[in-house]
C-alpha positions in Angstrom: 40.9 46.7 -85.7 38.7 49.9 -84.5 36.2 49.5 -86.8 35.8 45.9 -86.1 32.6 44.9 -84.2 30.5 41.9 -83.3 27.2 44.0 -84.8 23.6 42.0 -85.6 22.1 42.7 -89.0 20.3 45.6 -87.2 23.1 47.2 -85.9 25.0 47.0 -88.8 22.4 48.4 -90.9 21.8 51.4 -88.5 25.5 52.3 -88.3 26.0 51.7 -92.5 22.7 53.0 -93.8 21.4 55.4 -90.5 23.1 58.3 -88.9 24.6 56.0 -85.8 28.2 55.8 -85.1 30.1 54.2 -82.6 33.4 53.5 -81.1 35.3 51.0 -79.0 36.7 52.0 -75.6 39.4 50.6 -74.2 37.3 48.3 -71.3 35.9 46.7 -74.7 32.7 48.3 -74.2 30.9 50.8 -77.2 29.7 54.2 -77.4 27.1 54.6 -79.7 26.1 58.3 -80.7 22.2 58.3 -82.2 21.1 60.5 -84.9 19.6 62.8 -81.7 23.2 63.4 -80.1 22.5 61.0 -77.7 25.5 59.2 -76.4 25.0 55.2 -75.1 27.6 53.3 -73.4 27.6 49.8 -73.8 28.4 47.4 -70.8 31.9 45.7 -71.1 32.2 42.3 -72.2 32.1 39.7 -69.4 34.7 37.0 -69.6 33.8 33.6 -70.5 34.4 30.7 -68.1 36.9 28.7 -69.4 36.0 25.1 -69.5 37.7 22.6 -67.1 40.1 20.4 -69.0 41.5 18.5 -65.6 38.3 16.0 -65.7 37.5 13.7 -68.6 34.1 12.3 -68.8 34.0 8.4 -69.0 31.7 6.4 -70.5 30.5 3.8 -68.5 29.6 0.8 -70.9 
């Protein structure tokens, strides 16, 4: 599970064919290490709002 990440094509190719590495941090953010040795940390994911299941939309006829 630690090796899974939702990467777009660009980031996947950088990781696979470039000299980029990453690791997932406990808060859900990622720490990327660039070929230059620079370390960049992403923001942790924001929780998505839950849908309101209490109200149902009614079609008017």
